[in-house]
N, C-alpha and C positions, 0 to 999 in steps of 0.2 A: 567306756561305752558312751556312745553319742546320745545326748539328751534330745528327746522328741519335742518339737515345738507344738505339734498338733496331735490330737488323738483321732482315731479313725472316725468316731461318731461326729466329732466337730467338723472334720473334713467333708463328711457326707452331708451334713447340714448346710455347710457353706456352698457346696456344689448345688444342692437342691435350691437354695435361695438364689444363687446366680442364674440357674436355669429358669426359675420363675420370673426373674427380672428380665432376662433376655426374651422370654416368650411374651411378656406383657409389652415390652418395647416394640417388638416386631409384629404384634397382633394387629391385623387389619380391621378388627372389630371395634377397636378403641380409637376415639379421636386423639389426634396428636396434640399434646400440650408441651410446647417447647420448654417452658420453665421446669415442669416436672421431669422431663427427659434430661434437661441440663443438670438438675440436682442429682438425678440417678447416675448419670455419666460421671460427674465429679466424684461421687462417693465410691463408685466401682473402681475408678482410676486410683483413688487413694488406697483402697483395699489391695489392688494389684501392686501398687508401689510398696506397700508394707510387706506383702508376700515376697516380692523380689528382694527387699532388704533382708528379710529373714534368711532367704536362701544364700545371699551374698555372705552374710555373717556366718552362716553354717559352713560354707565352703572355706572360709578363712579361719575356721575353728574359734570364732569369737562367741562370747556369750551375749545374750540380749537381756538387758535389765528390766524389760517391761513385758507385758503379755500380748504378743501379736495376735493370738487367737481371738481374744476379746475385742481388740481393735478392729480386726477384719470383720468379725461377726456384727459388730456395731455399725460399721460403715455400710455393710450390705443390708442391714435392717433399715437404715435411713433411706437407702436407695429403693428398697422394696416398698416402703410406705409411700415414697414419692410417686412411684408409678401406679400405685393402687389408689392414690389420693382422690382421683376423680371417678371412682367406680363405686357408687352407692350400693349397687347390688352385692358386690363382694364384701364391702365394709359391713353390711348387715349380717353377713354369714359368719363373721369372726366372733369368737367368744370373748 
């Protein structure tokens, strides 16, 4: 039986975080900050590269000796904070 790299809840959280990042980056209500957007883009690209590596390894029936789910969630978390960095209104609403 094939081992699952991600559980359903984690995939749903990753998708939600990615959607939020996309929305914030494309929002016309927020001023563009090229440094924050660059950091977010870098982190999202790294997460996508890891997801691709997981799929390649899975297709080749290789095991992965690390936790790609945590890596991807961490990278998206950094990207999310980066695009929210200049939004004091939303920062004050977080617990």
